[in-house]
Steps between C-alpha positions, in 0.01 A plus 500: 500500500326736746224737401601482135869577575785260458691499830869418502538201731692566817549878512177562692597230746838670545327832561262346756795336676690832505194680635464247780865533598544877467163661581568529876853644469374753244212595733748561781713715270196692378386558858846621599485746211147633549411423863146389423391138448217589260726708280768230523250243373411730210866552414573127509195422291613757242849349510372150426274625221799665335715192559233279343488716189877475449562155650621335181756776438657509847822308549465248780803628689366856511135441594546614862685815397236576237220448752666735751552756222133489403392524866727796578389682185135438589564637851673814369223560246240452773680748727521761224129464437421546872726801544209741523504602862272741677646787699391555858540801723615287791658163435358216707699382797701192420483198718828443678695209356596196700809532715677224310600597143495133398130479584316418177233766545759769569699400192186504283413849626850622428496345153162658427649847550772452239478619141404213265848450349670520841253249636552267205879525536492430876254212465686336212843541663416405859177301499557316172879498557577581137841632391535864396542406133176304490306777678642750250382282212156451654446871561674602175739732683876506552670310780606831653138614507402176674765566764397862551126421505562220749719720719246785495217261575684344794602844630140616479376187676758541776416869541128431514549220748730708719252788489210270593704348781587847632138621495384198697705597804 
């Protein structure tokens, strides 16, 4: 008994063990989605709070999928809330990207410019290496939409990179 509550033996230990094993991978996923370590920490913390609340009802074989679902939903909600952008007469000059598209900083910059769903689709497909069907389930969209969002996101990233590479010369 803890603080007047009867605690079911073992489930909290399972949760603590899961947290220890999956916190870092979820932080990396959150960072890939949002591009900011502080926001990533907030998203992961929110994910684990929601997991804790539902822990006893989650099937063991689907915990990772559920955690990713919660994290992606938290990211998309966060992005919608931050959508208020200010207009400027002259946009600021953008720093030229690195010459190598596989450079982590260049990839993060390119991901940051994508729409939230495109970014989520690209990150889940290529950084998390999830199949189209699982990404569709996570984002609650059709498999065709996953494919088109991913293709548009990649096309946009390639176009931005090519444009940045051309302006550097």
